[in-house]
N, CA, C and O atoms as a Tripos MOL2 file, in Angstrom:
@<TRIPOS>MOLECULE
protein
  316   315    79     0     0
PROTEIN
NO_CHARGES

@<TRIPOS>ATOM
      1 N         100.4390   97.1840  106.9900 N.3       1 MET1
      2 CA        100.6260   97.3770  105.5220 C.3       1 MET1
      3 C          99.5840   96.7760  104.7760 C.2       1 MET1
      4 O          99.1360   95.6860  105.1340 O.2       1 MET1
      5 N          99.0980   97.4350  103.6610 N.am      2 ALA2
      6 CA         97.8180   96.8940  102.8680 C.3       2 ALA2
      7 C          98.4630   95.8280  102.0480 C.2       2 ALA2
      8 O          99.6370   95.8910  101.6860 O.2       2 ALA2
      9 N          97.6190   94.8050  101.7580 N.am      3 GLU3
     10 CA         97.8360   93.8850  100.6960 C.3       3 GLU3
     11 C          96.7750   93.9380   99.5660 C.2       3 GLU3
     12 O          95.5850   93.9830   99.8770 O.2       3 GLU3
     13 N          97.1300   93.9350   98.3730 N.am      4 MET4
     14 CA         96.1680   93.8010   97.4190 C.3       4 MET4
     15 C          96.8670   93.3800   96.0520 C.2       4 MET4
     16 O          98.0470   93.6220   95.8000 O.2       4 MET4
     17 N          95.9970   92.7260   95.2120 N.am      5 ALA5
     18 CA         96.5010   92.4070   93.8430 C.3       5 ALA5
     19 C          96.7770   93.5620   93.0040 C.2       5 ALA5
     20 O          96.3950   94.6490   93.4380 O.2       5 ALA5
     21 N          97.3060   93.5280   92.0010 N.am      6 LEU6
     22 CA         97.7270   94.5170   90.9300 C.3       6 LEU6
     23 C          96.5600   95.2850   90.5680 C.2       6 LEU6
     24 O          96.5070   96.5150   90.5910 O.2       6 LEU6
     25 N          95.5400   94.4310   90.2030 N.am      7 SER7
     26 CA         94.2300   95.0330   89.5100 C.3       7 SER7
     27 C          93.5150   95.8110   90.6280 C.2       7 SER7
     28 O          92.9040   96.8270   90.2960 O.2       7 SER7
     29 N          93.5290   95.4330   91.9310 N.am      8 GLU8
     30 CA         93.0050   96.1530   93.1220 C.3       8 GLU8
     31 C          93.6650   97.4500   93.3360 C.2       8 GLU8
     32 O          93.0900   98.4880   93.6630 O.2       8 GLU8
     33 N          94.8970   97.3000   93.1270 N.am      9 LEU9
     34 CA         95.8970   98.5410   93.3660 C.3       9 LEU9
     35 C          95.5630   99.5620   92.3200 C.2       9 LEU9
     36 O          95.3390  100.7350   92.6200 O.2       9 LEU9
     37 N          95.5300   99.0830   91.0120 N.am     10 ARG10
     38 CA         95.2730   99.9940   89.7840 C.3      10 ARG10
     39 C          93.8440  100.6120   89.9950 C.2      10 ARG10
     40 O          93.6620  101.7900   89.6880 O.2      10 ARG10
     41 N          92.9220   99.9200   90.4620 N.am     11 ARG11
     42 CA         91.5150  100.3890   90.6710 C.3      11 ARG11
     43 C          91.5520  101.4680   91.8470 C.2      11 ARG11
     44 O          90.9200  102.5160   91.7130 O.2      11 ARG11
     45 N          92.2640  101.2200   92.9540 N.am     12 ALA12
     46 CA         92.3430  102.0030   94.0870 C.3      12 ALA12
     47 C          92.9700  103.1780   93.7290 C.2      12 ALA12
     48 O          92.6360  104.1660   94.3830 O.2      12 ALA12
     49 N          93.9790  103.3620   92.6630 N.am     13 ARG13
     50 CA         94.5650  104.4320   92.3700 C.3      13 ARG13
     51 C          93.8620  105.2690   91.2400 C.2      13 ARG13
     52 O          94.3550  106.2510   90.6860 O.2      13 ARG13
     53 N          92.5590  104.6850   90.9760 N.am     14 GLY14
     54 CA         91.5310  105.4340   90.1410 C.3      14 GLY14
     55 C          91.9950  105.3850   88.5090 C.2      14 GLY14
     56 O          91.6750  106.2460   87.6890 O.2      14 GLY14
     57 N          92.7140  104.3400   88.2580 N.am     15 MET15
     58 CA         93.1260  104.1820   86.9310 C.3      15 MET15
     59 C          92.4300  102.9740   86.3060 C.2      15 MET15
     60 O          92.3320  101.9510   86.9840 O.2      15 MET15
     61 N          91.8860  103.0200   84.9290 N.am     16 SER16
     62 CA         91.4750  101.8590   84.1270 C.3      16 SER16
     63 C          92.8440  101.2690   83.4930 C.2      16 SER16
     64 O          93.9490  101.8100   83.5130 O.2      16 SER16
     65 N          92.5040  100.0750   82.9510 N.am     17 GLN17
     66 CA         93.6820   99.3370   82.2170 C.3      17 GLN17
     67 C          93.9950  100.2640   81.0970 C.2      17 GLN17
     68 O          95.1730  100.5200   80.8490 O.2      17 GLN17
     69 N          93.0640  100.7660   80.4290 N.am     18 GLU18
     70 CA         93.4420  101.6760   79.3160 C.3      18 GLU18
     71 C          94.2580  102.8910   79.5880 C.2      18 GLU18
     72 O          95.0870  103.3330   78.7930 O.2      18 GLU18
     73 N          93.9740  103.4250   80.7850 N.am     19 GLU19
     74 CA         94.7180  104.6960   81.1320 C.3      19 GLU19
     75 C          96.0860  104.2120   81.5730 C.2      19 GLU19
     76 O          97.0490  104.9290   81.2980 O.2      19 GLU19
     77 N          96.2510  103.2380   82.1320 N.am     20 LEU20
     78 CA         97.6440  102.5460   82.6170 C.3      20 LEU20
     79 C          98.4220  102.2110   81.2620 C.2      20 LEU20
     80 O          99.6170  102.4650   81.1120 O.2      20 LEU20
     81 N          97.7230  101.6930   80.4230 N.am     21 ALA21
     82 CA         98.3300  101.2660   78.9670 C.3      21 ALA21
     83 C          98.9070  102.4510   78.4030 C.2      21 ALA21
     84 O         100.0460  102.4460   77.9360 O.2      21 ALA21
     85 N          98.1010  103.5670   78.4280 N.am     22 VAL22
     86 CA         98.7060  104.8550   77.7470 C.3      22 VAL22
     87 C          99.9900  105.3020   78.5340 C.2      22 VAL22
     88 O         101.0230  105.5280   77.9040 O.2      22 VAL22
     89 N          99.9500  105.4150   79.7250 N.am     23 VAL23
     90 CA        101.0590  105.8060   80.4740 C.3      23 VAL23
     91 C         102.3810  104.8870   80.2440 C.2      23 VAL23
     92 O         103.5200  105.3430   80.1390 O.2      23 VAL23
     93 N         102.0700  103.6680   80.1920 N.am     24 LEU24
     94 CA        103.2130  102.5960   79.8400 C.3      24 LEU24
     95 C         103.5170  102.4370   78.3710 C.2      24 LEU24
     96 O         104.4580  101.7410   77.9910 O.2      24 LEU24
     97 N         102.7920  103.0230   77.6260 N.am     25 HIS25
     98 CA        102.8800  102.9170   76.0810 C.3      25 HIS25
     99 C         102.9580  101.4840   75.6510 C.2      25 HIS25
    100 O         103.8780  101.0010   74.9900 O.2      25 HIS25
    101 N         101.9060  100.8580   76.0900 N.am     26 VAL26
    102 CA        101.5780   99.4770   75.7710 C.3      26 VAL26
    103 C         100.0030   99.5480   75.3650 C.2      26 VAL26
    104 O          99.3540  100.5940   75.3750 O.2      26 VAL26
    105 N          99.4600   98.1880   74.9830 N.am     27 LYS27
    106 CA         98.1700   98.1000   74.5650 C.3      27 LYS27
    107 C          97.4540   97.5710   75.8440 C.2      27 LYS27
    108 O          98.0660   96.8820   76.6600 O.2      27 LYS27
    109 N          96.2260   97.8870   75.9910 N.am     28 GLN28
    110 CA         95.2530   97.3050   77.0990 C.3      28 GLN28
    111 C          95.5350   96.0070   77.4340 C.2      28 GLN28
    112 O          95.8680   95.7390   78.5880 O.2      28 GLN28
    113 N          95.4320   95.0100   76.4340 N.am     29 PRO29
    114 CA         95.5230   93.7260   76.6210 C.3      29 PRO29
    115 C          96.7610   93.3110   77.3520 C.2      29 PRO29
    116 O          96.6830   92.4120   78.1890 O.2      29 PRO29
    117 N          97.9710   93.9420   77.0780 N.am     30 SER30
    118 CA         99.0340   93.6710   77.9580 C.3      30 SER30
    119 C          98.9490   94.0110   79.3890 C.2      30 SER30
    120 O          99.6230   93.3940   80.2140 O.2      30 SER30
    121 N          98.1860   94.9240   79.7030 N.am     31 ILE31
    122 CA         97.9810   95.2140   81.0880 C.3      31 ILE31
    123 C          97.0080   94.1130   81.8280 C.2      31 ILE31
    124 O          97.1070   93.7700   83.0060 O.2      31 ILE31
    125 N          96.1880   93.7070   81.0120 N.am     32 ALA32
    126 CA         95.1130   92.7130   81.5750 C.3      32 ALA32
    127 C          96.0540   91.3190   81.7210 C.2      32 ALA32
    128 O          95.9780   90.7110   82.7880 O.2      32 ALA32
    129 N          96.8180   90.8800   80.8060 N.am     33 LYS33
    130 CA         97.6700   89.7740   80.9350 C.3      33 LYS33
    131 C          98.6380   89.9130   82.0830 C.2      33 LYS33
    132 O          98.8670   88.9830   82.8560 O.2      33 LYS33
    133 N          99.1750   91.0500   82.1690 N.am     34 PHE34
    134 CA        100.1640   91.2160   83.3410 C.3      34 PHE34
    135 C          99.4690   91.1390   84.6830 C.2      34 PHE34
    136 O         100.0070   90.5310   85.6090 O.2      34 PHE34
    137 N          98.2920   91.7330   84.8260 N.am     35 GLU35
    138 CA         97.5400   91.6690   86.0860 C.3      35 GLU35
    139 C          97.1280   90.0600   86.5270 C.2      35 GLU35
    140 O          96.8770   89.7320   87.6860 O.2      35 GLU35
    141 N          97.1150   89.1700   85.4030 N.am     36 GLN36
    142 CA         96.6580   87.9050   85.6850 C.3      36 GLN36
    143 C          97.9300   86.9690   85.9030 C.2      36 GLN36
    144 O          97.6790   85.8260   86.2860 O.2      36 GLN36
    145 N          99.1150   87.2760   85.7280 N.am     37 ARG37
    146 CA        100.3340   86.6630   85.8560 C.3      37 ARG37
    147 C         100.6710   86.3810   87.3140 C.2      37 ARG37
    148 O         100.5300   87.2190   88.2040 O.2      37 ARG37
    149 N         101.1510   85.0750   87.5080 N.am     38 ALA38
    150 CA        101.6540   84.7170   88.8920 C.3      38 ALA38
    151 C         103.0320   85.1150   89.0360 C.2      38 ALA38
    152 O         103.4600   85.4730   90.1340 O.2      38 ALA38
    153 N         103.7870   85.0770   87.9580 N.am     39 ASP39
    154 CA        105.2960   85.6120   87.9620 C.3      39 ASP39
    155 C         105.5080   86.6420   86.9460 C.2      39 ASP39
    156 O         104.7780   86.7870   85.9660 O.2      39 ASP39
    157 N         106.4990   87.3270   87.2070 N.am     40 SER40
    158 CA        106.9310   88.4680   86.1430 C.3      40 SER40
    159 C         108.1820   88.8970   86.5130 C.2      40 SER40
    160 O         108.7040   88.6730   87.6050 O.2      40 SER40
    161 N         108.7130   89.5800   85.5040 N.am     41 TYR41
    162 CA        110.1120   90.4140   85.6580 C.3      41 TYR41
    163 C         110.0760   91.5310   86.6180 C.2      41 TYR41
    164 O         109.1320   92.3140   86.5170 O.2      41 TYR41
    165 N         111.0060   91.7320   87.5810 N.am     42 VAL42
    166 CA        110.9980   92.6550   88.4090 C.3      42 VAL42
    167 C         110.9900   94.0970   87.7030 C.2      42 VAL42
    168 O         110.3690   95.0280   88.2150 O.2      42 VAL42
    169 N         111.7150   94.2430   86.4930 N.am     43 SER43
    170 CA        111.5030   95.4540   85.8070 C.3      43 SER43
    171 C         110.2150   95.6950   85.2160 C.2      43 SER43
    172 O         109.8130   96.8540   85.1130 O.2      43 SER43
    173 N         109.5370   94.7410   84.8250 N.am     44 THR44
    174 CA        108.0760   94.9500   84.4150 C.3      44 THR44
    175 C         107.1970   95.3070   85.5990 C.2      44 THR44
    176 O         106.3790   96.2030   85.3910 O.2      44 THR44
    177 N         107.2250   94.7710   86.7770 N.am     45 LEU45
    178 CA        106.5710   95.1450   87.8480 C.3      45 LEU45
    179 C         107.0150   96.5180   88.3170 C.2      45 LEU45
    180 O         106.1320   97.2890   88.6910 O.2      45 LEU45
    181 N         108.1580   96.8760   88.3390 N.am     46 ARG46
    182 CA        108.6140   98.1100   88.6670 C.3      46 ARG46
    183 C         107.8450   99.2150   87.6910 C.2      46 ARG46
    184 O         107.1920  100.1600   88.1340 O.2      46 ARG46
    185 N         108.0230   98.9540   86.4270 N.am     47 ASP47
    186 CA        107.2570  100.0690   85.5440 C.3      47 ASP47
    187 C         105.8670  100.0680   85.7760 C.2      47 ASP47
    188 O         105.2210  101.1100   85.6630 O.2      47 ASP47
    189 N         105.3220   98.9530   86.1040 N.am     48 HIS48
    190 CA        103.7230   98.9380   86.3100 C.3      48 HIS48
    191 C         103.5860   99.8690   87.4590 C.2      48 HIS48
    192 O         102.8170  100.8210   87.3230 O.2      48 HIS48
    193 N         104.2470   99.7120   88.5990 N.am     49 ILE49
    194 CA        104.0140  100.4880   89.6660 C.3      49 ILE49
    195 C         104.2930  101.9230   89.6080 C.2      49 ILE49
    196 O         103.6190  102.7680   90.1960 O.2      49 ILE49
    197 N         105.4440  102.1950   88.7810 N.am     50 ARG50
    198 CA        105.5980  103.5420   88.4740 C.3      50 ARG50
    199 C         104.6200  104.1470   87.6280 C.2      50 ARG50
    200 O         104.3400  105.3400   87.7400 O.2      50 ARG50
    201 N         104.1000  103.4180   86.8130 N.am     51 GLY51
    202 CA        102.7830  104.0510   86.0810 C.3      51 GLY51
    203 C         101.7440  104.3600   86.8940 C.2      51 GLY51
    204 O         100.9480  105.2490   86.5950 O.2      51 GLY51
    205 N         101.6550  103.6460   88.0110 N.am     52 LEU52
    206 CA        100.4760  104.0670   88.9650 C.3      52 LEU52
    207 C         100.9560  105.0840   89.9230 C.2      52 LEU52
    208 O         100.2460  105.4460   90.8610 O.2      52 LEU52
    209 N         102.0780  105.5290   89.7280 N.am     53 GLY53
    210 CA        102.5700  106.7490   90.4170 C.3      53 GLY53
    211 C         103.3590  106.4520   91.8010 C.2      53 GLY53
    212 O         103.5500  107.2970   92.6750 O.2      53 GLY53
    213 N         103.7680  105.1510   91.8430 N.am     54 GLY54
    214 CA        104.5410  104.6820   93.1760 C.3      54 GLY54
    215 C         105.9520  104.2750   92.8500 C.2      54 GLY54
    216 O         106.4170  104.5530   91.7440 O.2      54 GLY54
    217 N         106.5990  103.6860   93.6780 N.am     55 GLU55
    218 CA        107.8620  103.0990   93.5090 C.3      55 GLU55
    219 C         108.0830  101.8350   94.2570 C.2      55 GLU55
    220 O         107.6910  101.6810   95.4140 O.2      55 GLU55
    221 N         108.7840  100.8430   93.5010 N.am     56 LEU56
    222 CA        108.7600   99.6380   94.0750 C.3      56 LEU56
    223 C         110.0740   99.3680   94.8750 C.2      56 LEU56
    224 O         111.1800   99.6930   94.4420 O.2      56 LEU56
    225 N         109.8820   98.7830   96.0120 N.am     57 ASP57
    226 CA        111.1520   98.4790   96.9740 C.3      57 ASP57
    227 C         111.0040   96.9040   97.0280 C.2      57 ASP57
    228 O         109.9350   96.3340   97.2440 O.2      57 ASP57
    229 N         112.2710   96.2460   96.7920 N.am     58 ILE58
    230 CA        112.3140   94.8820   97.1030 C.3      58 ILE58
    231 C         113.1520   94.6160   98.5210 C.2      58 ILE58
    232 O         114.3220   94.9470   98.7130 O.2      58 ILE58
    233 N         112.2930   93.9540   99.4460 N.am     59 ILE59
    234 CA        112.7330   93.8700  100.8760 C.3      59 ILE59
    235 C         112.9430   92.3730  101.1570 C.2      59 ILE59
    236 O         112.0050   91.5950  100.9820 O.2      59 ILE59
    237 N         114.1650   91.9340  101.5930 N.am     60 ALA60
    238 CA        114.3590   90.5490  102.1120 C.3      60 ALA60
    239 C         114.2950   90.6190  103.4310 C.2      60 ALA60
    240 O         115.0010   91.4030  104.0670 O.2      60 ALA60
    241 N         113.4200   89.7850  103.9970 N.am     61 ARG61
    242 CA        113.2230   89.4540  105.5140 C.3      61 ARG61
    243 C         114.0100   88.2830  105.8670 C.2      61 ARG61
    244 O         113.8670   87.2330  105.2390 O.2      61 ARG61
    245 N         114.9360   88.4080  106.9530 N.am     62 PHE62
    246 CA        115.6290   87.4480  107.5790 C.3      62 PHE62
    247 C         115.1740   87.4190  109.1300 C.2      62 PHE62
    248 O         114.5160   88.3630  109.5690 O.2      62 PHE62
    249 N         115.4960   86.4320  109.8810 N.am     63 PRO63
    250 CA        115.4530   86.5040  111.3000 C.3      63 PRO63
    251 C         116.0660   87.6630  111.9680 C.2      63 PRO63
    252 O         115.5750   88.2680  112.9210 O.2      63 PRO63
    253 N         117.2920   87.9430  111.3260 N.am     64 GLU64
    254 CA        118.0230   88.9560  111.9190 C.3      64 GLU64
    255 C         117.6510   90.4140  111.4760 C.2      64 GLU64
    256 O         118.3040   91.3660  111.9030 O.2      64 GLU64
    257 N         116.5570   90.5870  110.5840 N.am     65 GLY65
    258 CA        116.2190   91.8100  110.2010 C.3      65 GLY65
    259 C         115.9220   91.8580  108.7190 C.2      65 GLY65
    260 O         115.9230   90.8250  108.0500 O.2      65 GLY65
    261 N         115.6600   93.0880  108.1780 N.am     66 GLU66
    262 CA        115.3750   93.3250  106.7720 C.3      66 GLU66
    263 C         116.5480   93.9960  106.1070 C.2      66 GLU66
    264 O         117.3990   94.7110  106.6370 O.2      66 GLU66
    265 N         116.4240   93.5980  104.7270 N.am     67 VAL67
    266 CA        117.5820   94.2040  103.9320 C.3      67 VAL67
    267 C         116.7820   94.6700  102.5780 C.2      67 VAL67
    268 O         116.1180   93.8720  101.9170 O.2      67 VAL67
    269 N         116.9040   95.8470  102.2940 N.am     68 LYS68
    270 CA        116.3940   96.5160  100.9320 C.3      68 LYS68
    271 C         117.4540   96.1620   99.8760 C.2      68 LYS68
    272 O         118.6340   96.5060   99.9460 O.2      68 LYS68
    273 N         116.8910   95.4220   98.8720 N.am     69 ILE69
    274 CA        117.7800   95.1570   97.6530 C.3      69 ILE69
    275 C         117.8140   96.3690   96.7470 C.2      69 ILE69
    276 O         116.7470   96.8640   96.3850 O.2      69 ILE69
    277 N         119.0480   96.9110   96.3330 N.am     70 THR70
    278 CA        119.0010   98.1030   95.6300 C.3      70 THR70
    279 C         119.5530   97.9070   94.1820 C.2      70 THR70
    280 O         119.4410   98.8320   93.3770 O.2      70 THR70
    281 N         120.0900   96.8400   93.8630 N.am     71 ASN71
    282 CA        120.5800   96.7940   92.4600 C.3      71 ASN71
    283 C         119.6110   96.4750   91.3150 C.2      71 ASN71
    284 O         120.0750   96.3170   90.1850 O.2      71 ASN71
    285 N         118.2780   96.3680   91.5410 N.am     72 PHE72
    286 CA        117.4370   96.0400   90.3950 C.3      72 PHE72
    287 C         117.1970   97.2640   89.6540 C.2      72 PHE72
    288 O         116.6320   97.1210   88.5700 O.2      72 PHE72
    289 N         117.5150   98.4500   90.0220 N.am     73 GLY73
    290 CA        117.1360   99.5860   89.2110 C.3      73 GLY73
    291 C         118.4280   99.8930   88.3910 C.2      73 GLY73
    292 O         118.3150  100.7050   87.4720 O.2      73 GLY73
    293 N         119.5920   99.3490   88.6220 N.am     74 VAL74
    294 CA        120.8150   99.5390   87.8300 C.3      74 VAL74
    295 C         121.0790   98.3690   86.9070 C.2      74 VAL74
    296 O         122.1270   98.3910   86.2620 O.2      74 VAL74
    297 N         120.2670   97.3730   86.7730 N.am     75 PHE75
    298 CA        120.5840   96.1930   85.9540 C.3      75 PHE75
    299 C         120.4470   96.6360   84.4700 C.2      75 PHE75
    300 O         119.5370   97.3210   84.0020 O.2      75 PHE75
    301 N         121.6220   96.0690   83.7560 N.am     76 SER76
    302 CA        121.5850   96.3690   82.4410 C.3      76 SER76
    303 C         121.1330   95.1490   81.5110 C.2      76 SER76
    304 O         121.6480   94.0450   81.6930 O.2      76 SER76
    305 N         120.3160   95.3140   80.6630 N.am     77 SER77
    306 CA        120.0470   94.0380   79.8400 C.3      77 SER77
    307 C         120.9870   93.6810   78.7110 C.2      77 SER77
    308 O         120.7360   92.7530   77.9410 O.2      77 SER77
    309 N         122.0610   94.4190   78.6220 N.am     78 LYS78
    310 CA        123.0420   94.1260   77.7300 C.3      78 LYS78
    311 C         124.0840   93.0720   78.1910 C.2      78 LYS78
    312 O         124.6190   93.2240   79.2890 O.2      78 LYS78
    313 N         124.3860   92.0470   77.4320 N.am     79 ALA79
    314 CA        125.2200   90.9420   77.8020 C.3      79 ALA79
    315 C         126.6450   91.2850   77.7870 C.2      79 ALA79
    316 O         127.4880   90.4370   78.0830 O.2      79 ALA79
@<TRIPOS>BOND
     1     1     2 1
     2     2     3 1
     3     3     4 2
     4     3     5 am
     5     5     6 1
     6     6     7 1
     7     7     8 2
     8     7     9 am
     9     9    10 1
    10    10    11 1
    11    11    12 2
    12    11    13 am
    13    13    14 1
    14    14    15 1
    15    15    16 2
    16    15    17 am
    17    17    18 1
    18    18    19 1
    19    19    20 2
    20    19    21 am
    21    21    22 1
    22    22    23 1
    23    23    24 2
    24    23    25 am
    25    25    26 1
    26    26    27 1
    27    27    28 2
    28    27    29 am
    29    29    30 1
    30    30    31 1
    31    31    32 2
    32    31    33 am
    33    33    34 1
    34    34    35 1
    35    35    36 2
    36    35    37 am
    37    37    38 1
    38    38    39 1
    39    39    40 2
    40    39    41 am
    41    41    42 1
    42    42    43 1
    43    43    44 2
    44    43    45 am
    45    45    46 1
    46    46    47 1
    47    47    48 2
    48    47    49 am
    49    49    50 1
    50    50    51 1
    51    51    52 2
    52    51    53 am
    53    53    54 1
    54    54    55 1
    55    55    56 2
    56    55    57 am
    57    57    58 1
    58    58    59 1
    59    59    60 2
    60    59    61 am
    61    61    62 1
    62    62    63 1
    63    63    64 2
    64    63    65 am
    65    65    66 1
    66    66    67 1
    67    67    68 2
    68    67    69 am
    69    69    70 1
    70    70    71 1
    71    71    72 2
    72    71    73 am
    73    73    74 1
    74    74    75 1
    75    75    76 2
    76    75    77 am
    77    77    78 1
    78    78    79 1
    79    79    80 2
    80    79    81 am
    81    81    82 1
    82    82    83 1
    83    83    84 2
    84    83    85 am
    85    85    86 1
    86    86    87 1
    87    87    88 2
    88    87    89 am
    89    89    90 1
    90    90    91 1
    91    91    92 2
    92    91    93 am
    93    93    94 1
    94    94    95 1
    95    95    96 2
    96    95    97 am
    97    97    98 1
    98    98    99 1
    99    99   100 2
   100    99   101 am
   101   101   102 1
   102   102   103 1
   103   103   104 2
   104   103   105 am
   105   105   106 1
   106   106   107 1
   107   107   108 2
   108   107   109 am
   109   109   110 1
   110   110   111 1
   111   111   112 2
   112   111   113 am
   113   113   114 1
   114   114   115 1
   115   115   116 2
   116   115   117 am
   117   117   118 1
   118   118   119 1
   119   119   120 2
   120   119   121 am
   121   121   122 1
   122   122   123 1
   123   123   124 2
   124   123   125 am
   125   125   126 1
   126   126   127 1
   127   127   128 2
   128   127   129 am
   129   129   130 1
   130   130   131 1
   131   131   132 2
   132   131   133 am
   133   133   134 1
   134   134   135 1
   135   135   136 2
   136   135   137 am
   137   137   138 1
   138   138   139 1
   139   139   140 2
   140   139   141 am
   141   141   142 1
   142   142   143 1
   143   143   144 2
   144   143   145 am
   145   145   146 1
   146   146   147 1
   147   147   148 2
   148   147   149 am
   149   149   150 1
   150   150   151 1
   151   151   152 2
   152   151   153 am
   153   153   154 1
   154   154   155 1
   155   155   156 2
   156   155   157 am
   157   157   158 1
   158   158   159 1
   159   159   160 2
   160   159   161 am
   161   161   162 1
   162   162   163 1
   163   163   164 2
   164   163   165 am
   165   165   166 1
   166   166   167 1
   167   167   168 2
   168   167   169 am
   169   169   170 1
   170   170   171 1
   171   171   172 2
   172   171   173 am
   173   173   174 1
   174   174   175 1
   175   175   176 2
   176   175   177 am
   177   177   178 1
   178   178   179 1
   179   179   180 2
   180   179   181 am
   181   181   182 1
   182   182   183 1
   183   183   184 2
   184   183   185 am
   185   185   186 1
   186   186   187 1
   187   187   188 2
   188   187   189 am
   189   189   190 1
   190   190   191 1
   191   191   192 2
   192   191   193 am
   193   193   194 1
   194   194   195 1
   195   195   196 2
   196   195   197 am
   197   197   198 1
   198   198   199 1
   199   199   200 2
   200   199   201 am
   201   201   202 1
   202   202   203 1
   203   203   204 2
   204   203   205 am
   205   205   206 1
   206   206   207 1
   207   207   208 2
   208   207   209 am
   209   209   210 1
   210   210   211 1
   211   211   212 2
   212   211   213 am
   213   213   214 1
   214   214   215 1
   215   215   216 2
   216   215   217 am
   217   217   218 1
   218   218   219 1
   219   219   220 2
   220   219   221 am
   221   221   222 1
   222   222   223 1
   223   223   224 2
   224   223   225 am
   225   225   226 1
   226   226   227 1
   227   227   228 2
   228   227   229 am
   229   229   230 1
   230   230   231 1
   231   231   232 2
   232   231   233 am
   233   233   234 1
   234   234   235 1
   235   235   236 2
   236   235   237 am
   237   237   238 1
   238   238   239 1
   239   239   240 2
   240   239   241 am
   241   241   242 1
   242   242   243 1
   243   243   244 2
   244   243   245 am
   245   245   246 1
   246   246   247 1
   247   247   248 2
   248   247   249 am
   249   249   250 1
   250   250   251 1
   251   251   252 2
   252   251   253 am
   253   253   254 1
   254   254   255 1
   255   255   256 2
   256   255   257 am
   257   257   258 1
   258   258   259 1
   259   259   260 2
   260   259   261 am
   261   261   262 1
   262   262   263 1
   263   263   264 2
   264   263   265 am
   265   265   266 1
   266   266   267 1
   267   267   268 2
   268   267   269 am
   269   269   270 1
   270   270   271 1
   271   271   272 2
   272   271   273 am
   273   273   274 1
   274   274   275 1
   275   275   276 2
   276   275   277 am
   277   277   278 1
   278   278   279 1
   279   279   280 2
   280   279   281 am
   281   281   282 1
   282   282   283 1
   283   283   284 2
   284   283   285 am
   285   285   286 1
   286   286   287 1
   287   287   288 2
   288   287   289 am
   289   289   290 1
   290   290   291 1
   291   291   292 2
   292   291   293 am
   293   293   294 1
   294   294   295 1
   295   295   296 2
   296   295   297 am
   297   297   298 1
   298   298   299 1
   299   299   300 2
   300   299   301 am
   301   301   302 1
   302   302   303 1
   303   303   304 2
   304   303   305 am
   305   305   306 1
   306   306   307 1
   307   307   308 2
   308   307   309 am
   309   309   310 1
   310   310   311 1
   311   311   312 2
   312   311   313 am
   313   313   314 1
   314   314   315 1
   315   315   316 2
@<TRIPOS>SUBSTRUCTURE
     1 MET1         2 RESIDUE 1 A MET
     2 ALA2         6 RESIDUE 1 A ALA
     3 GLU3        10 RESIDUE 1 A GLU
     4 MET4        14 RESIDUE 1 A MET
     5 ALA5        18 RESIDUE 1 A ALA
     6 LEU6        22 RESIDUE 1 A LEU
     7 SER7        26 RESIDUE 1 A SER
     8 GLU8        30 RESIDUE 1 A GLU
     9 LEU9        34 RESIDUE 1 A LEU
    10 ARG10       38 RESIDUE 1 A ARG
    11 ARG11       42 RESIDUE 1 A ARG
    12 ALA12       46 RESIDUE 1 A ALA
    13 ARG13       50 RESIDUE 1 A ARG
    14 GLY14       54 RESIDUE 1 A GLY
    15 MET15       58 RESIDUE 1 A MET
    16 SER16       62 RESIDUE 1 A SER
    17 GLN17       66 RESIDUE 1 A GLN
    18 GLU18       70 RESIDUE 1 A GLU
    19 GLU19       74 RESIDUE 1 A GLU
    20 LEU20       78 RESIDUE 1 A LEU
    21 ALA21       82 RESIDUE 1 A ALA
    22 VAL22       86 RESIDUE 1 A VAL
    23 VAL23       90 RESIDUE 1 A VAL
    24 LEU24       94 RESIDUE 1 A LEU
    25 HIS25       98 RESIDUE 1 A HIS
    26 VAL26      102 RESIDUE 1 A VAL
    27 LYS27      106 RESIDUE 1 A LYS
    28 GLN28      110 RESIDUE 1 A GLN
    29 PRO29      114 RESIDUE 1 A PRO
    30 SER30      118 RESIDUE 1 A SER
    31 ILE31      122 RESIDUE 1 A ILE
    32 ALA32      126 RESIDUE 1 A ALA
    33 LYS33      130 RESIDUE 1 A LYS
    34 PHE34      134 RESIDUE 1 A PHE
    35 GLU35      138 RESIDUE 1 A GLU
    36 GLN36      142 RESIDUE 1 A GLN
    37 ARG37      146 RESIDUE 1 A ARG
    38 ALA38      150 RESIDUE 1 A ALA
    39 ASP39      154 RESIDUE 1 A ASP
    40 SER40      158 RESIDUE 1 A SER
    41 TYR41      162 RESIDUE 1 A TYR
    42 VAL42      166 RESIDUE 1 A VAL
    43 SER43      170 RESIDUE 1 A SER
    44 THR44      174 RESIDUE 1 A THR
    45 LEU45      178 RESIDUE 1 A LEU
    46 ARG46      182 RESIDUE 1 A ARG
    47 ASP47      186 RESIDUE 1 A ASP
    48 HIS48      190 RESIDUE 1 A HIS
    49 ILE49      194 RESIDUE 1 A ILE
    50 ARG50      198 RESIDUE 1 A ARG
    51 GLY51      202 RESIDUE 1 A GLY
    52 LEU52      206 RESIDUE 1 A LEU
    53 GLY53      210 RESIDUE 1 A GLY
    54 GLY54      214 RESIDUE 1 A GLY
    55 GLU55      218 RESIDUE 1 A GLU
    56 LEU56      222 RESIDUE 1 A LEU
    57 ASP57      226 RESIDUE 1 A ASP
    58 ILE58      230 RESIDUE 1 A ILE
    59 ILE59      234 RESIDUE 1 A ILE
    60 ALA60      238 RESIDUE 1 A ALA
    61 ARG61      242 RESIDUE 1 A ARG
    62 PHE62      246 RESIDUE 1 A PHE
    63 PRO63      250 RESIDUE 1 A PRO
    64 GLU64      254 RESIDUE 1 A GLU
    65 GLY65      258 RESIDUE 1 A GLY
    66 GLU66      262 RESIDUE 1 A GLU
    67 VAL67      266 RESIDUE 1 A VAL
    68 LYS68      270 RESIDUE 1 A LYS
    69 ILE69      274 RESIDUE 1 A ILE
    70 THR70      278 RESIDUE 1 A THR
    71 ASN71      282 RESIDUE 1 A ASN
    72 PHE72      286 RESIDUE 1 A PHE
    73 GLY73      290 RESIDUE 1 A GLY
    74 VAL74      294 RESIDUE 1 A VAL
    75 PHE75      298 RESIDUE 1 A PHE
    76 SER76      302 RESIDUE 1 A SER
    77 SER77      306 RESIDUE 1 A SER
    78 LYS78      310 RESIDUE 1 A LYS
    79 ALA79      314 RESIDUE 1 A ALA
């Protein structure tokens, strides 16, 4: 499995920050800031990956095996 930073992934997908910003309906500086962050919301990361044409899977690894976490896609921000 390949490992790369978000900025490397974006470049590998052939997209500029400006192009990704258009897809995500944000401004380019937002993409630059996000790519520099060490921590972010799962929903923001998911949107970023989808904007690059991919899907985000969250996998928890335990000694007994792996578990794919599925409830991030159905989270509601309403309290």
